[in-house]
All heavy atoms as an XYZ file, in Angstrom:
726
protein
N     -42.172     10.423     40.875
C     -41.969     11.323     39.764
C     -42.810     10.791     38.692
O     -42.716      9.680     38.187
C     -40.476     11.222     39.426
C     -39.991     12.453     38.986
S     -38.100     12.274     38.619
C     -37.564     12.043     40.151
N     -43.691     11.578     38.057
C     -44.564     11.109     37.000
C     -44.362     12.192     35.797
O     -44.422     13.325     36.101
C     -46.014     11.094     37.421
N     -44.276     11.457     34.575
C     -43.959     12.374     33.400
C     -44.699     11.755     32.272
O     -44.957     10.527     32.251
C     -42.446     12.362     33.104
C     -41.682     13.079     34.251
C     -41.914     14.516     34.328
C     -41.060     15.117     35.458
N     -41.331     16.574     35.589
N     -45.084     12.576     31.254
C     -45.669     12.198     30.102
C     -44.667     11.553     28.984
O     -43.575     11.518     29.196
N     -45.183     11.153     27.893
C     -44.458     10.424     26.775
C     -43.445     11.331     26.171
O     -42.430     10.866     25.692
C     -45.545      9.947     25.864
C     -46.767     10.647     26.079
C     -46.668     11.136     27.545
N     -43.548     12.637     26.276
C     -42.606     13.524     25.684
C     -41.479     14.005     26.702
O     -40.690     14.967     26.469
C     -43.158     14.694     25.040
N     -41.422     13.369     27.859
C     -40.514     13.907     28.879
C     -38.974     13.537     28.503
O     -38.716     12.621     27.808
C     -40.703     13.137     30.170
O     -41.918     13.368     30.606
N     -38.084     14.528     28.889
C     -36.672     14.367     28.587
C     -36.128     13.542     29.632
O     -36.588     13.480     30.836
C     -36.022     15.726     28.552
O     -36.013     16.292     29.834
C     -36.715     16.609     27.485
N     -34.855     13.058     29.448
C     -34.181     12.275     30.396
C     -33.897     13.068     31.615
O     -33.893     12.669     32.710
C     -32.820     11.713     29.797
C     -32.996     10.525     28.885
C     -31.595     10.136     28.416
C     -33.603      9.284     29.569
N     -33.533     14.302     31.354
C     -33.191     15.327     32.498
C     -34.469     15.524     33.416
O     -34.340     15.638     34.595
C     -32.668     16.650     32.083
C     -31.370     16.555     31.544
O     -30.625     15.617     31.844
O     -30.969     17.391     30.614
N     -35.685     15.446     32.775
C     -36.880     15.579     33.648
C     -37.140     14.306     34.382
O     -37.627     14.389     35.564
C     -38.080     15.831     32.748
C     -38.059     17.339     32.104
C     -39.232     17.493     31.134
O     -39.452     16.547     30.283
O     -39.780     18.586     31.167
N     -36.846     13.130     33.769
C     -37.159     11.910     34.484
C     -36.048     11.516     35.526
O     -36.368     10.909     36.501
C     -37.200     10.795     33.371
C     -38.358     10.739     32.423
C     -38.072      9.822     31.205
C     -39.502     10.530     33.130
N     -34.904     11.964     35.278
C     -33.716     11.621     36.123
C     -32.962     12.886     36.529
O     -31.834     13.106     35.984
C     -32.781     10.625     35.559
C     -33.425      9.356     35.030
C     -33.852      9.272     33.584
C     -33.900      8.362     35.711
C     -34.407      8.172     33.076
C     -34.526      7.231     35.281
C     -34.716      7.080     33.833
O     -35.506      6.033     33.379
N     -33.490     13.716     37.325
C     -32.794     14.993     37.703
C     -31.444     14.631     38.344
O     -31.302     13.647     39.102
C     -33.765     15.819     38.725
C     -35.036     15.068     38.548
C     -34.794     13.682     38.065
N     -30.429     15.587     38.155
C     -29.118     15.382     38.681
C     -29.196     15.166     40.143
O     -28.476     14.333     40.671
C     -28.251     16.539     38.364
C     -26.822     16.294     38.611
C     -26.279     14.983     37.955
O     -26.384     14.874     36.786
N     -25.563     14.212     38.753
N     -29.943     15.897     40.974
C     -29.969     15.785     42.365
C     -30.491     14.221     42.762
O     -30.040     13.725     43.755
C     -30.793     16.751     43.098
C     -32.359     16.678     42.802
C     -32.749     17.759     41.808
O     -31.976     18.057     40.848
N     -33.937     18.114     41.836
N     -31.337     13.780     42.064
C     -31.738     12.373     42.217
C     -30.687     11.310     41.855
O     -30.464     10.501     42.671
C     -33.174     11.982     41.368
C     -33.401     10.554     41.478
C     -34.261     12.826     41.863
N     -29.954     11.619     40.825
C     -28.824     10.693     40.441
C     -27.765     10.848     41.520
O     -27.046      9.848     41.946
C     -28.307     11.113     39.067
C     -29.157     10.782     37.941
C     -28.721     11.368     36.597
C     -29.567      9.408     37.734
N     -27.478     12.008     42.054
C     -26.563     12.160     43.109
C     -26.945     11.480     44.392
O     -26.090     10.777     45.074
C     -26.405     13.680     43.414
C     -25.716     14.457     42.278
O     -25.021     13.910     41.501
O     -25.767     15.672     42.410
N     -28.271     11.504     44.675
C     -28.752     10.758     45.934
C     -28.520      9.241     45.617
O     -28.088      8.534     46.625
C     -30.201     10.898     46.050
S     -30.982     10.136     47.464
N     -28.888      8.706     44.536
C     -28.691      7.316     44.335
C     -27.136      6.917     44.292
O     -26.698      5.909     44.929
C     -29.140      6.885     42.843
C     -30.707      6.738     42.803
C     -31.146      6.497     41.271
C     -31.246      5.762     43.645
N     -26.339      7.761     43.802
C     -24.816      7.629     43.827
C     -24.346      7.598     45.209
O     -23.499      6.691     45.653
C     -24.086      8.636     42.920
O     -24.494      8.486     41.608
C     -22.550      8.502     43.060
N     -24.747      8.530     46.042
C     -24.288      8.718     47.375
C     -24.823      7.445     48.296
O     -24.173      7.024     49.215
C     -24.777      9.904     48.023
C     -24.101     11.135     47.444
O     -22.992     10.953     46.872
N     -24.682     12.310     47.452
N     -25.906      6.873     47.847
C     -26.555      5.805     48.551
C     -25.657      4.557     48.540
O     -25.764      3.799     49.384
C     -27.991      5.503     48.198
O     -27.910      4.795     46.870
N     -24.930      4.381     47.455
C     -23.977      3.375     47.297
C     -22.996      3.224     48.394
O     -22.334      2.092     48.667
C     -23.358      3.344     46.060
C     -24.238      3.025     44.839
C     -23.579      3.070     43.473
N     -24.369      2.396     42.520
C     -23.967      2.391     41.316
N     -23.014      2.912     40.803
N     -24.768      1.705     40.438
N     -22.699      4.262     49.087
C     -21.720      4.214     50.242
C     -22.484      3.864     51.637
O     -21.844      3.922     52.715
N     -23.763      3.704     51.558
C     -24.544      3.435     52.723
C     -25.405      2.173     52.550
O     -24.986      1.161     52.096
N     -26.650      2.452     52.740
C     -27.580      1.255     52.753
C     -28.387      1.068     51.416
O     -29.234      0.271     51.213
C     -28.760      1.404     53.877
O     -29.343      2.665     53.682
C     -27.988      1.418     55.192
N     -28.052      1.999     50.461
C     -28.731      1.922     49.084
C     -30.057      2.845     49.171
O     -30.326      3.561     50.135
N     -30.709      2.970     48.079
C     -31.910      3.738     47.851
C     -32.765      3.287     46.785
O     -32.245      2.407     45.912
C     -31.389      5.212     47.493
N     -33.868      3.824     46.582
C     -34.819      3.379     45.579
C     -35.427      4.632     44.870
O     -35.814      5.517     45.562
C     -35.962      2.450     46.019
C     -36.734      1.859     44.970
C     -37.668      0.846     45.398
O     -37.262     -0.217     45.699
O     -38.995      1.148     45.519
N     -35.526      4.620     43.577
C     -36.087      5.694     42.770
C     -37.232      5.090     41.980
O     -37.272      3.963     41.442
C     -35.026      6.295     41.693
C     -35.636      7.127     40.606
C     -36.239      8.497     41.201
C     -34.596      7.435     39.618
N     -38.516      5.746     42.019
C     -39.696      5.330     41.254
C     -39.921      6.345     40.210
O     -40.009      7.560     40.621
C     -40.834      5.185     42.306
O     -42.041      4.933     41.612
N     -40.137      5.987     39.024
C     -40.322      6.805     37.959
C     -41.649      6.244     37.261
O     -41.729      5.112     36.905
C     -39.213      6.882     36.867
C     -39.650      7.659     35.742
C     -38.043      7.494     37.532
N     -42.563      7.087     37.043
C     -43.805      6.728     36.381
C     -43.877      7.598     35.026
O     -43.887      8.820     35.097
C     -45.136      7.143     37.203
O     -45.041      6.216     38.373
C     -46.384      6.642     36.411
N     -43.987      6.841     33.917
C     -44.253      7.489     32.580
C     -45.505      7.017     32.118
O     -45.974      5.993     32.469
C     -43.053      7.026     31.689
C     -41.693      7.435     32.186
C     -40.568      6.890     31.187
O     -40.390      7.600     30.108
O     -39.991      5.978     31.519
N     -46.056      7.830     31.175
C     -47.308      7.534     30.685
C     -47.139      7.158     29.068
O     -46.350      7.987     28.344
C     -48.288      8.615     30.898
C     -48.728      8.783     32.355
C     -47.814      9.600     33.084
C     -49.636      7.939     32.923
C     -48.176      9.696     34.459
C     -49.977      7.944     34.287
C     -49.136      8.854     35.111
N     -47.735      6.195     28.552
C     -47.752      6.028     27.082
C     -48.452      6.985     26.439
O     -49.177      7.851     27.086
C     -48.478      4.562     26.855
O     -49.864      4.703     27.171
C     -47.790      3.484     27.604
N     -48.532      7.095     25.107
C     -49.284      8.048     24.278
C     -50.703      7.885     24.547
O     -51.561      8.725     24.390
C     -48.997      7.887     22.826
O     -49.259      6.506     22.410
C     -47.561      8.197     22.557
N     -51.159      6.559     25.024
C     -52.607      6.397     25.258
C     -52.922      6.788     26.783
O     -54.048      6.666     27.196
C     -52.836      4.827     25.172
C     -52.596      4.349     23.694
O     -53.182      5.129     22.769
O     -52.228      3.449     23.535
N     -51.893      7.208     27.478
C     -52.199      7.662     28.889
C     -51.980      6.591     29.992
O     -52.344      6.795     31.081
N     -51.584      5.316     29.552
C     -51.437      4.251     30.455
C     -50.191      4.360     31.246
O     -49.106      4.824     30.628
C     -51.397      2.926     29.806
C     -52.744      2.599     29.050
O     -53.688      3.195     29.542
O     -52.721      1.880     27.993
N     -50.050      4.058     32.619
C     -48.890      4.232     33.256
C     -47.881      3.116     33.213
O     -48.395      1.938     33.123
C     -49.476      4.428     34.743
C     -50.521      3.438     34.690
C     -51.181      3.659     33.414
N     -46.695      3.432     33.123
C     -45.599      2.451     33.241
C     -44.626      2.947     34.427
O     -44.102      4.001     34.255
C     -44.772      2.256     31.871
C     -45.850      1.800     30.830
C     -43.630      1.341     32.082
C     -45.148      1.658     29.459
N     -44.566      2.020     35.375
C     -43.736      2.406     36.565
C     -42.477      1.564     36.483
O     -42.462      0.457     36.185
C     -44.459      2.070     37.821
C     -45.691      3.003     37.961
C     -46.553      2.650     39.104
N     -47.660      3.490     39.229
C     -48.788      3.346     38.659
N     -49.033      2.297     37.867
N     -49.834      4.139     38.817
N     -41.386      2.340     36.747
C     -40.014      1.738     36.837
C     -39.417      2.061     38.267
O     -39.463      3.230     38.591
C     -39.107      2.261     35.702
O     -39.816      2.050     34.459
C     -37.871      1.521     35.712
N     -38.950      0.993     38.903
C     -38.342      1.231     40.139
C     -36.804      0.837     40.066
O     -36.508     -0.201     39.565
C     -38.862      0.363     41.192
C     -40.429      0.477     41.438
C     -41.381     -0.142     40.582
C     -40.794      1.418     42.321
C     -42.720      0.104     40.752
C     -42.293      1.642     42.535
C     -43.161      0.953     41.675
N     -35.939      1.759     40.517
C     -34.453      1.563     40.241
C     -34.024      1.454     41.804
O     -34.230      2.339     42.639
C     -33.840      2.709     39.700
C     -34.169      3.061     38.304
C     -35.263      3.927     37.984
C     -33.663      2.402     37.244
C     -35.713      4.074     36.702
C     -34.007      2.655     35.851
C     -34.973      3.459     35.594
O     -35.450      3.708     34.339
N     -33.301      0.395     42.084
C     -32.844      0.113     43.475
C     -31.242     -0.003     43.425
O     -30.731     -0.822     42.691
C     -33.401     -1.125     43.970
C     -33.120     -1.387     45.414
C     -33.848     -2.521     45.999
N     -35.314     -2.335     45.945
C     -36.136     -3.360     46.080
N     -35.744     -4.564     46.016
N     -37.487     -3.082     46.065
N     -30.616      0.780     44.315
C     -29.184      0.554     44.488
C     -28.922     -0.119     45.893
O     -29.771     -0.019     46.755
C     -28.553      1.938     44.486
O     -28.936      2.781     45.514
C     -28.595      2.582     43.115
N     -27.726     -0.586     45.885
C     -27.426     -1.195     47.197
C     -26.074     -0.728     47.699
O     -25.291     -0.319     46.807
C     -27.342     -2.947     47.169
N     -25.759     -0.752     48.931
C     -24.492     -0.307     49.446
C     -23.384     -1.015     48.852
O     -23.451     -2.273     48.697
N     -22.309     -0.385     48.415
C     -21.044     -0.997     47.948
C     -21.250     -1.841     46.772
O     -20.532     -2.916     46.724
C     -20.285     -1.685     49.021
C     -19.884     -0.679     50.116
O     -19.454      0.409     49.901
N     -20.200     -1.156     51.411
N     -22.166     -1.622     45.861
C     -22.457     -2.455     44.720
C     -22.528     -1.435     43.572
O     -23.273     -0.547     43.452
C     -23.666     -3.208     44.831
O     -24.050     -3.899     43.631
N     -21.968     -1.967     42.394
C     -22.059     -1.076     41.120
C     -23.413     -1.497     40.312
O     -23.708     -0.935     39.320
C     -20.773     -1.538     40.298
C     -20.525     -2.915     40.667
C     -20.897     -2.949     42.152
N     -24.087     -2.537     40.842
C     -25.300     -2.953     40.159
C     -26.507     -2.057     40.632
O     -26.612     -1.519     41.556
C     -25.621     -4.324     40.564
O     -24.647     -5.137     39.988
N     -27.453     -2.008     39.629
C     -28.765     -1.356     39.773
C     -29.779     -2.478     39.420
O     -29.738     -3.051     38.490
C     -28.937     -0.254     38.899
C     -30.298      0.248     39.113
C     -27.895      0.924     39.147
N     -30.725     -2.763     40.437
C     -31.778     -3.698     40.168
C     -33.094     -2.778     39.768
O     -33.352     -1.745     40.378
C     -32.103     -4.413     41.511
C     -33.127     -5.462     41.223
C     -33.214     -6.348     42.567
O     -32.853     -5.983     43.731
O     -33.786     -7.519     42.317
N     -33.592     -3.278     38.714
C     -34.801     -2.459     38.118
C     -36.029     -3.410     38.114
O     -35.929     -4.546     37.694
C     -34.348     -2.149     36.657
C     -33.163     -1.189     36.728
C     -35.583     -1.335     36.044
C     -32.628     -0.822     35.335
N     -37.141     -2.812     38.476
C     -38.337     -3.497     38.436
C     -39.259     -2.711     37.513
O     -39.422     -1.573     37.856
C     -39.025     -3.647     39.825
C     -38.245     -4.492     40.779
C     -37.328     -3.840     41.609
C     -38.503     -5.770     40.831
C     -36.587     -4.607     42.554
C     -37.566     -6.555     41.776
C     -36.559     -6.011     42.557
N     -39.758     -3.229     36.527
C     -40.645     -2.570     35.499
C     -41.998     -3.186     35.717
O     -42.267     -4.243     35.502
C     -40.049     -2.917     34.179
C     -40.670     -2.153     32.810
C     -40.500     -0.677     33.038
C     -39.943     -2.617     31.676
N     -42.900     -2.211     35.928
C     -44.316     -2.554     36.159
C     -45.197     -2.031     35.013
O     -45.332     -0.825     34.930
C     -44.838     -1.949     37.486
C     -46.344     -2.158     37.750
O     -46.951     -2.898     36.889
O     -46.939     -1.578     38.533
N     -45.503     -2.910     34.037
C     -46.206     -2.560     32.894
C     -47.780     -2.948     33.042
O     -48.497     -2.990     32.033
C     -45.726     -3.174     31.608
C     -44.276     -2.655     31.401
C     -43.825     -3.266     30.047
N     -43.541     -4.702     30.164
C     -43.021     -5.402     29.396
N     -42.365     -4.929     28.425
N     -43.015     -6.730     29.373
N     -48.196     -3.373     34.272
C     -49.438     -3.943     34.507
C     -50.599     -2.893     34.074
O     -51.731     -3.331     33.809
C     -49.624     -4.485     35.896
O     -49.471     -3.331     36.832
N     -50.297     -1.684     34.210
C     -51.311     -0.693     33.804
C     -51.463     -0.202     32.411
O     -52.216      0.461     31.940
N     -50.483     -0.915     31.527
C     -50.521     -0.565     30.226
C     -51.493     -1.601     29.383
O     -51.052     -2.834     29.317
C     -49.058     -0.611     29.611
C     -48.961     -0.275     28.098
O     -49.992      0.107     27.525
O     -47.816     -0.349     27.582
N     -52.493     -1.191     28.899
C     -53.552     -2.137     28.308
C     -52.931     -2.762     26.960
O     -53.438     -3.804     26.571
C     -54.804     -1.411     28.029
C     -54.713     -0.242     27.087
C     -56.143      0.393     26.910
O     -57.099     -0.258     26.973
N     -56.079      1.622     26.633
N     -51.949     -2.131     26.342
C     -51.369     -2.678     25.085
C     -49.813     -3.226     25.277
O     -49.139     -3.271     24.442
C     -51.283     -1.581     23.957
C     -52.691     -1.111     23.688
C     -52.999      0.246     24.159
C     -53.625     -1.842     23.160
C     -54.242      0.790     23.922
C     -54.855     -1.313     22.766
C     -55.163      0.001     23.219
O     -56.445      0.528     23.021
N     -49.624     -3.592     26.381
C     -48.213     -4.039     26.955
C     -47.583     -5.171     26.117
O     -46.564     -5.082     25.775
C     -48.093     -4.289     28.347
C     -48.764     -5.587     28.692
C     -48.756     -5.715     30.436
N     -49.717     -6.581     30.728
C     -51.055     -6.229     31.066
N     -51.373     -4.922     30.961
N     -51.899     -7.117     31.392
N     -48.394     -6.197     25.950
C     -47.689     -7.414     25.327
C     -46.614     -7.918     26.299
O     -45.903     -7.090     26.753
N     -46.639     -9.110     26.538
C     -45.454     -9.678     27.313
C     -45.914     -9.615     28.820
O     -47.125     -9.484     29.141
N     -44.905     -9.670     29.681
C     -45.306     -9.806     31.161
C     -45.668     -8.475     31.751
O     -45.084     -7.425     31.338
C     -44.071    -10.358     31.931
C     -43.704    -11.818     31.414
C     -42.425    -12.256     32.071
O     -42.296    -12.075     33.287
O     -41.659    -13.138     31.429
N     -46.404     -8.611     32.830
C     -46.745     -7.310     33.634
C     -45.559     -6.884     34.366
O     -45.401     -5.520     34.322
C     -47.850     -7.673     34.702
C     -49.226     -7.863     34.070
O     -49.401     -7.749     32.881
O     -50.022     -8.328     34.803
N     -44.722     -7.626     34.941
C     -43.655     -7.169     35.753
C     -42.352     -7.847     35.130
O     -42.331     -9.057     34.815
C     -43.707     -7.565     37.237
C     -44.708     -6.907     38.030
C     -46.000     -6.911     38.158
C     -44.250     -5.706     38.879
N     -46.456     -5.940     38.975
C     -45.385     -5.268     39.389
C     -43.072     -5.069     39.166
C     -45.307     -4.152     40.322
C     -43.055     -4.030     39.969
C     -44.232     -3.487     40.535
N     -41.248     -7.026     35.135
C     -39.960     -7.583     34.557
C     -38.835     -7.118     35.594
O     -38.917     -5.943     36.131
C     -39.553     -6.886     33.212
C     -38.223     -7.215     32.775
C     -40.655     -7.312     32.196
N     -38.047     -8.015     36.007
C     -36.917     -7.665     36.931
C     -35.623     -7.817     36.174
O     -35.346     -8.796     35.499
C     -36.942     -8.587     38.098
C     -35.805     -8.392     39.167
O     -34.769     -9.020     38.907
N     -36.042     -7.457     39.971
N     -34.781     -6.692     36.232
C     -33.545     -6.630     35.541
C     -32.469     -6.171     36.441
O     -32.718     -5.386     37.286
C     -33.616     -5.601     34.379
C     -34.863     -5.672     33.587
C     -32.394     -5.442     33.521
C     -35.320     -4.448     32.814
N     -31.281     -6.687     36.134
C     -30.263     -6.235     37.054
C     -29.052     -5.787     36.049
O     -28.730     -6.563     35.240
C     -29.628     -7.235     38.077
O     -28.663     -6.724     38.790
N     -28.465     -4.590     36.207
C     -27.471     -4.091     35.303
C     -26.338     -3.622     36.254
O     -26.492     -3.067     37.149
C     -27.921     -2.984     34.396
S     -29.126     -3.492     33.278
N     -25.105     -3.825     35.611
C     -23.966     -3.120     36.274
C     -23.882     -1.806     35.763
O     -23.630     -1.509     34.504
C     -22.714     -3.895     36.085
C     -21.519     -3.434     36.948
C     -20.379     -4.439     36.884
O     -20.639     -5.599     37.170
O     -19.235     -3.964     36.781
N     -24.024     -0.818     36.585
C     -23.972      0.694     36.280
C     -22.930      1.322     37.108
O     -23.341      1.820     38.061
C     -25.327      1.336     36.338
C     -25.260      2.754     35.776
C     -26.390      0.524     35.505
N     -21.677      1.388     36.889
C     -20.664      1.868     37.672
C     -20.902      3.386     37.885
O     -20.564      3.886     39.077
C     -19.383      1.757     37.014
C     -19.564      0.596     35.996
C     -21.074      0.698     35.689
N     -21.325      4.066     36.835
C     -21.488      5.586     36.925
C     -22.900      5.773     36.659
O     -23.378      5.589     35.561
C     -20.585      6.382     36.037
C     -19.152      6.105     36.358
C     -20.920      7.907     36.234
C     -18.050      6.741     35.600
N     -23.710      6.406     37.617
C     -25.094      6.488     37.522
C     -25.357      7.805     36.721
O     -25.244      8.882     37.112
C     -25.827      6.506     38.832
C     -25.833      5.199     39.532
C     -26.286      5.460     40.980
C     -26.924      4.305     38.869
N     -25.921      7.600     35.533
C     -26.322      8.675     34.622
C     -27.696      8.376     34.141
O     -28.089      7.247     34.088
C     -25.359      8.950     33.432
O     -25.501      7.826     32.598
C     -24.048      9.134     33.934
N     -28.414      9.392     33.598
C     -29.777      9.254     32.999
C     -29.614      8.219     31.848
O     -30.354      7.331     31.660
C     -30.372     10.438     32.575
N     -28.727      8.417     30.956
C     -28.425      7.497     29.844
C     -28.209      6.132     30.313
O     -28.696      5.169     29.641
C     -27.310      8.070     28.997
C     -27.674      9.305     28.337
O     -28.789      9.520     27.855
O     -26.675     10.123     27.957
N     -27.345      5.903     31.329
C     -27.020      4.474     31.796
C     -28.342      3.818     32.256
O     -28.493      2.649     32.100
C     -25.938      4.534     32.830
N     -29.008      4.461     33.128
C     -30.305      3.886     33.580
C     -31.317      3.647     32.489
O     -31.980      2.578     32.531
C     -31.004      4.886     34.624
C     -30.187      5.004     35.997
C     -30.932      6.022     36.907
C     -30.113      3.698     36.746
N     -31.399      4.463     31.487
C     -32.326      4.259     30.458
C     -31.934      3.146     29.657
O     -32.659      2.276     29.114
C     -32.502      5.589     29.650
C     -33.337      5.387     28.383
C     -34.794      5.040     28.775
N     -35.402      6.164     29.382
C     -36.796      6.170     29.612
N     -37.352      5.125     29.446
N     -37.344      7.230     30.283
N     -30.635      3.003     29.393
C     -30.096      1.970     28.425
C     -30.253      0.629     29.081
O     -30.454     -0.429     28.474
C     -28.687      2.231     28.254
N     -30.090      0.517     30.515
C     -30.263     -0.692     31.220
C     -31.652     -1.296     30.872
O     -31.825     -2.535     30.806
C     -29.973     -0.521     32.637
S     -30.004     -2.106     33.666
N     -32.699     -0.459     30.957
C     -33.970     -1.037     30.779
C     -34.755     -0.876     29.491
O     -35.840     -1.229     29.227
C     -34.985     -0.311     31.915
O     -34.994      1.033     31.663
N     -33.957     -0.348     28.520
C     -34.529     -0.024     27.202
C     -34.965     -1.092     26.371
O     -36.076     -0.958     25.623
C     -33.459      0.783     26.309
N     -34.512     -2.336     26.462
C     -35.001     -3.473     25.792
C     -36.076     -4.392     26.362
O     -36.358     -5.316     25.838
C     -33.763     -4.480     25.426
C     -32.689     -3.707     24.539
O     -33.018     -3.022     23.630
N     -31.504     -3.887     24.798
N     -36.646     -3.749     27.432
C     -37.692     -4.581     28.132
C     -38.965     -3.888     28.123
O     -39.656     -3.334     28.318
C     -37.250     -4.811     29.662
C     -36.016     -5.747     29.586
C     -34.737     -5.130     29.680
C     -36.125     -7.055     29.501
C     -33.596     -5.931     29.655
C     -34.980     -7.785     29.525
C     -33.745     -7.225     29.505
O     -32.512     -8.017     29.559
């Protein structure tokens, strides 16, 4: 899924995708890849991974394509997100 800098949360995280991630928690897990673009057009990729029977979401943030990134190219974050919503996923990775 690729979106520009003015994308809404609903565009980035459609309900059917959130439902898929939620349902995957009862099985083997799933992964969602979201690509957003900075105002300069540089890609920032975020990978959200769920695991079966776990309230955690593992997030891999790839900023290697952002020429003005500052900091590390890759960041790995893990958050407890009992209820998967667009706001919860965004909040988990917002400070990185």
